[in-house]
FILO-604965 format. One record per atom (N, C-alpha, C): y, z, x. Coordinates in steps of 0.1 Angstrom, whole numbers, plus 5000, padded with zeros to 4 digits. Example, Ala and Ser with C-alpha at 12.3 -4.5 7.8 and 13.67 -1.06 7.14 Angstrom:
<recs>
494350785132;495550785123;496750785132;497850715128;498950715137;500050795129;
</recs>
This chain:
<recs>
289463347229;288963407241;289563337253;290063417263;290563357275;289363347285;289463257294;288463227304;288963227318;288163267327;288463267342;288063127347;288963057354;288562927360;287762947372;286462957371;285562977382;284462887382;284162817393;283062717393;281962777401;280762767395;279562817401;279162727412;278962777424;278862687436;277562597437;276562627429;275362547430;275562407425;276662387418;276862247413;277962177419;278362217431;279462147438;278962017445;278961917437;278561787442;279761687440;279961597449;280961497447;280661407435;281661367427;281461277416;281661137421;280561057421;280660917425;281460837416;282160737422;282960647413;282060567404;282560537392;281660457383;281460317388;280260277389;279960147394;279260067382;279659937381;279059857371;277559827373;276759857363;275359817364;275159667365;274059627370;273859487370;273659437356;274059307353;273859257339;272459277335;272259307322;270959327316;270259197316;268959197318;268159077317;268059037302;267758917299;267658867286;266558927278;265558987285;264359037279;264559187275;265659247280;265859397278;266659407265;266059457255;266659477242;267559597242;268659597235;269559707234;269859747220;269559867216;269759917203;270260057203;270560107191;271060247191;271260297177;271360427176;271460497163;272960527160;273260507147;274660547143;274360667133;274860787136;274460897127;275360907114;274660947103;275360947090;276561047090;276461147099;277561247098;278861197106;278761077112;279861017119;279960867115;279860847102;279760707097;281060627101;282160677098;283460597101;283660567116;283560667124;283760647138;282560567145;281360597140;280260527145;280260377143;280560337130;280560197127;281760127134;282860187134;284060127141;283760117156;282960207162;282660207176;281760087179;280760057170;279859947172;280359807169;281159797159;281559667155;282159577166;282959617175;283559527185;282459487196;281359557196;280359537206;279059477201;279059417189;277859377183;277059277191;277759187199;277159087207;276259147218;276459277221;275659347231;274359397226;274159407212;273059467206;271959377201;270759427202;269659357195;269359407181;269659547180;269359607167;270259727166;270559767154;271259897151;270359977141;270360107143;269560197135;270460297128;270960267116;271660367108;270760487106;271360607109;270560727109;271060817097;270760807085;269860707078;269360777066;268160757063;267360817052;266660947056;266561037047;265861167049;264761187039;263561217043;262461237034;262661377028;262661397015;262761527009;261361587008;261261717006;260061787005;259061726995;259661666984;258861606974;258261466978;258761416989;258361286993;259361176989;260361206982;261361106978;262361086990;262960966990;263960927001;265360956996;266161017005;267561047002;268360967012;269260887007;270160807015;271360887019;271260957030;272261047035;273460967040;273260847044;274360757050;275160687039;274560667028;275260587017;275260447022;274160387025;274160247031;274560137022;274660167009;275060067000;276660056998;277360147006;278760147005;279360117018;280760097018;281460077030;281460207039;281560197052;281760067060;280360007064;279260057058;277960007062;277859857057;278359827045;278159697040;278759587049;279959617054;280659527064;279959517077;279459637082;278659637094;277459557093;276759567082;275559497080;275759347079;276859307072;277259167072;277459107085;278159187094;278459137107;277159127115;276259227113;275059227120;274259097117;274259067104;273458947100;274058827106;275358817106;276058697113;275658687127;275658797134;275358807148;273858807152;273058807141;271558807143;271158937150;271759047146;271359177151;270559247140;269459297143;268559357133;269159487128;269059497115;269659617108;268359697103;268059807110;266859877108;267160027106;267360067094;267660207091;266560307095;266860427099;265960527103;265560617091;264360647089;263860747080;263460867088;264160977086;263961097094;263361207086;262561287093;261861397086;261461497097;261761627094;261461727104;260761857098;260461847085;259861957078;258261957081;257862037090;256462027095;255462047083;255762157075;254762187064;254762077054;255962027050;255961927040;255361797045;255561767058;254861647063;253361657062;252861767066;251361787066;250861777052;251561837042;251161837029;251061697023;252061617025;252161487019;251361387027;251361397040;250561297048;249061317047;248661447046;247161477046;246561447032;247361417022;246861377009;246961227007;245761167004;245761017004;246760956994;246861016982;247660956972;249160976976;249561086980;250961106984;251361036997;250361017006;250660947018;250860797015;250060747006;250160597002;251460576994;251760676986;252960666978;254260666987;254260736997;255360737007;255460607014;254360557018;254360427025;254860317015;254460327003;254960226992;256460236991;256960356990;258360376988;259160316999;258760337011;259460287023;259360137024;258160087022;258059937023;258859867012;258759927000;259559866988;261059876991;261559986997;262960007000;263359887009;262659867020;262959767030;263059627023;262059597014;262059467008;263159456998;263359556990;264459546979;265759536985;266059616996;267359607002;267459497013;266359427015;266359317025;266759367039;266359487043;266559527056;265659447066;265959447078;265159377088;263859457091;263859587088;262759667091;263059817089;262259907094;262560047092;262160117105;262760227108;262560317119;261960447114;260760477118;260160607114;260360717124;261060817121;261360927130;260961057123;259561087124;258961207118;258761297130;259561397131;259561497143;258961627139;258561707149;258061847147;256761847139;255961747140;254661747133;253761847139;252861897131;251761977137;250661897143;249961947153;248861867159;247861827149;247561907139;246561877129;247061767119;248361737120;248861627112;248661487118;248361487131;248261367139;247461257132;246161277128;245361167122;245961117109;246661197102;247261157089;248561077092;249261117102;250461037106;249960897110;248860887117;248360757122;247960677110;247260737100;246960667088;248160617080;249160697080;250460657073;250960537080;251060537093;251660417100;250760297098;249460317098;248560197095;248860137081;248960227071;249260177058;250660117056;251660177063;252960117062;253059987069;252359977081;252359847088;251759737080;250759767073;250059667064;250959617053;251859707048;252659677037;253959607041;254359617053;255659567058;255659417060;254559347061;254559207063;255259167075;256359077074;257059027086;258259117090;258459227083;259459327086;259059407098;260159447106;259859527118;259559677115;258559727122;258259867122;258659927135;259760007135;260060087147;259560227146;259160287157;258660427156;259360507167;260160607163;260860697172;259960817175;259560837187;258560927191;259061027202;258661157200;259061257210;258461227224;259161277234;258761257248;257561347251;256661297260;255561377264;255561397279;255761517284;255861547298;254461567304;254061507315;252761517321;252461667323;251161697320;250761837321;250961897334;250861817345;251061867358;252461907361;253461857353;254861897354;255262007344;254362027334;254662127324;254162267328;253162267337;252462397340;252362407356;252562527361;252462547375;250962547380;250062587371;248662597375;247862527364;246662577362;245762507352;246362517338;246562407331;247062417317;246262497308;246862567299;246062647289;245262567280;244362627274;243462557264;244362497253;244162377249;244862307239;246162247243;246462247256;247762197261;247862047259;246661977260;246661827258;246461777244;246561867234;246461827220;247861797215;248061677210;249361637206;249461597191;250661597186;250961557172;251061407171;251161327182;251261187181;250161127189;249461037182;248360957189;248960827194;249160827207;249860717213;249060587211;247760587212;246960467210;247160407196;247160497186;247260447172;248760397170;249660467175;251060427174;251260287180;250660267191;250660137198;250160027189;249260057180;248659957171;249559917160;250360017155;250959997142;252460007143;253059997155;254559997156;254959877164;255859797160;256359687167;257259727179;257959837178;258659897189;258460047189;258260107200;258060247202;259160307210;260060377204;261260427210;260960577214;260760597227;260560727232;261860797234;262060907227;263260987227;263261077239;263561017251;263461077264;264661157267;264861267259;266061357261;265661497256;266661587257;266461727254;265361787263;265461747276;264461797286;264561947287;265662007289;265762147290;265062197302;264162297300;263362357311;261962327311;261562207304;260162177302;259462137315;260162087325;259462037338;259562147348;258462217350;258562327360;258662287374;258162167377;258362117391;259762087394;260462017385;261861987388;262762117387;262362207378;263062337378;263062407391;261862417397;261662487410;262362417421;262562287421;263162217431;264662217431;265262257419;266662257417;267362377425;268462347432;269062447440;269862557433;270062537420;270862627412;270562607397;271562637388;271362617374;270862477371;269862467363;269262327361;268762327346;269462257337;269062257323;269462117318;268862007323;269261877320;269061827305;269861737301;269661657289;268461567292;268561487303;267561397307;267761357321;267061427330;267061397344;266261267346;266761167353;266161037355;264761057361;264561157370;263261187376;262261227365;262661307355;261761347344;261561227335;262561157332;262461037323;261460937328;261460917341;260460827347;259060877345;258861007347;257461067344;257061037330;257961067321;257761047306;257360907303;258060807308;257860667305;256660617312;256360657324;255160617331;253960667323;253960787318;252860847310;252660767297;253760737290;253660667278;253160527280;253460467291;253060327293;251660307297;250960427299;249460417301;248760387288;249360417277;248760387264;249460297255;250760287257;251660207248;252060077256;251959967250;252259837257;253759837261;254059797273;255459787278;256259687270;255459597263;256159497255;256759557242;256359677239;256859747228;257659867232;257559917244;258060047248;259660037250;260360127244;261760137245;262260277249;263160277259;263560407265;264760457257;264660577250;265760637243;266660717253;267960687252;268860747262;269960827255;270260947259;271261027252;272660997257;273661027248;275061017251;275761147250;275061257247;275761387243;275361487254;275761617251;275361727260;275261857252;274861957259;274762087254;275462197262;275962297255;276562407263;275562527261;275362597273;274462717273;275262837278;274762957273;275163077280;274063107290;274463137302;273463147313;273463287319;272363347320;272263477326;271463467339;272063497351;271363497363;270263607364;269063577368;267963677370;267663697384;266763787387;266463807401;265963677408;265163597400;264763467404;265063367392;265963277394;266263177384;267263227374;267263167362;268263187352;267663187338;268263257329;267863247315;268963167307;268563077299;269462987292;269463007277;270563027270;270663027256;271562907251;270862817244;271662707239;272662747229;273862697230;274962737221;275262627211;275462507215;275762397206;275762267214;275762157206;275762017212;277261977212;277561877220;278961827221;278961687226;280061617224;280361487230;281261507242;281361397250;281961407263;283461457262;284161407252;285661447252;285761597251;284961667244;285061807243;284961877257;284061817265;283861877278;285061857287;285661737286;286861707295;288061787290;288161797277;289261887271;289062027276;287862077276;287662217281;287962227296;287562127304;287862127318;289362127320;290062047313;291562047314;292162177311;291662237300;292262367296;292062477306;290962467314;290562567324;291062537338;291562407339;292062367353;290862347362;289662297357;288462277364;288162127365;287262087374;286861947375;285361947372;284961857363;283461837361;282861777373;281561817376;280861767387;279561697384;279161607392;277861547390;276761637396;275761667388;274761757392;273461697398;272461777402;271261717408;270461637399;270661637386;269961547376;270661417374;271861407381;272661277379;273561277367;273561397360;274361407348;275661487352;276461517342;277761587345;277561737340;278261827348;278261967345;279662027346;279862137339;281062217340;280662357338;281062447347;280662587345;281862677345;281862777337;282962877337;282463007332;283263117335;282863247332;283763307322;283363347310;284163417300;284663547306;285863587305;286463707311;285863837306;285363827293;284863947287;283463987291;282763897300;281363927303;281264017316;280564127316;280464217327;279764157339;280064197351;279364147363;277964217364;277064147369;275664197369;275064197383;275664167393;275064177406;275464067416;274764047427;275063947437;274663807433;275363717438;275063577436;273763537443;272763477437;271563427444;272063337455;271363337466;271763257478;271963117475;271163057466;271262917463;272462887454;273162987449;274162967440;275563027445;275663057458;276863117463;277963017463;279163057459;280362977459;281263027470;282062947475;283062987485;284063077480;284663167488;285763247484;285263387480;286263477477;285963617473;285063627460;285263527451;284563547438;283063537440;282563477452;281163467454;280463597456;281163707458;280463827462;279663887450;280163857438;279363897426;279263787416;278463797407;278263697397;278063757383;278463687373;278363727359;277563627352;277063657340;276663557331;277763457329;277463337328;278463227327;277963127317;278863037314;278562917305;278462797313;277562707309;277462577316;277362467305;278162367307;278162247299;277462137307;276562067300;275761967308;275661847298;276061727303;276061617294;275761487302;275461387293;275161247298;276461167297;276761097308;277961007308;277460857312;278360767313;278060627315;277260607328;277560687339;276860677351;275460707350;275160827343;273760867341;273060767332;273760717322;273160617313;272760487321;273660447330;273460327338;272160347347;271960467352;270760497359;269460477351;269560517338;268360497330;268160357325;269260277324;269160137321;268360067333;268760107345;268160047357;266660087357;266360217353;265060257353;264160177343;264760147331;264060067321;263659937327;264659877334;264359747340;263259757351;263459857359;262459877370;261059897365;260859967354;259559997348;259059877340;259859777337;259459667329;259359697314;260159787309;260159817295;260759717287;260559727274;261059627264;262559637262;263059767263;264459787260;264959927261;266159947257;266760087257;267360107243;267360227239;267960267226;268860387228;270060387223;271060487226;271260587214;271060707218;271360817208;272560897213;273660877209;274060807196;275360727198;275560627190;276860557189;277660627178;278760707181;279560767171;281060777175;281360707186;282760707190;283060817200;282160917201;282461027210;281761017223;280960907225;280260887238;281260837248;280860837261;281660777272;281760627269;282960587267;283160447263;282860347274;282760387286;282260297297;280860257295;280160317285;278760277282;278660127278;279760077272;279659937267;279759847279;280359877289;280359787301;278959797307;278259907307;276959927312;275959837304;276159837291;275159767282;275459617282;276659587283;276959437282;276859367296;277059447307;277059377320;278359307323;279359327315;280659257317;281559337326;
</recs>
């Protein structure tokens, strides 16, 4: 498909030069996930920078519907074996992630005392048999009714782990006043994660403060044009302030994204409709910009954006006033695509936020070789 090189005017902001963040304090831990689907590039990305890290979380193990654990990463083979050996030498914690997103299976297994205890046994035994430094529990998309059983699972796992670390990767929670324009609907404050219980049974609580999208109606309304962030620092601060009301800052870790999403965007009479197409790493965005003869711009969320219009899309009307671009093309507007991603500058902003809020550390999702490589200067302070 051919594309018209056309930039939507709502995002015409100057791109600030990259500036080095202040060196991290000694109390700010730095960790990150290495995804199993990018094992080779992820491990080679991390190895030269091991001195920067407190922990690495290979991503990892997957819980099967039966409750068994599947080693998707192949952690007993290379290049993980060499990475783990280097981590041990550098005193970097090696803490694999156990991930699960099957809502029904989670509820079935966790709500049953026998199967819940069996899963806790499997995970604790795995950590001890493999001599991992700990485990990272990433159970996402739970039902609200699963919440008390998930808390019981964490309590049981924590008791079994002894001196091993228990990390918990938890979804972000947007304040209700930012999720709804008026009175929240009944049940809006019922959650799948009990932050108070998580605070009791997790040594580190990693809040995955990304995939914001359109969840914050206040920030959506204030944006001058298309606005579909991965993680606006303004939203992230709300999320972490809310979490810190229940979870000790001595445990609280800010999860920071390195990736982006592309959306098909349809202008409406008021606002826009977004259809997420796919995720991508930064190189893809800059390759696209080069092919179109466009320049990526820094947007109102502090992240990077690139917009273009596929030539095959029909025009649908006038440009909203807040989105008018200079030149003849501004007279009409079509559905367009927007690429929105996190780069080293936006990551540096969140590192500074973590220090400002007095959090324990930051965790990067993800290290796979495709992230903005300037991130290592941000994290090391060199």
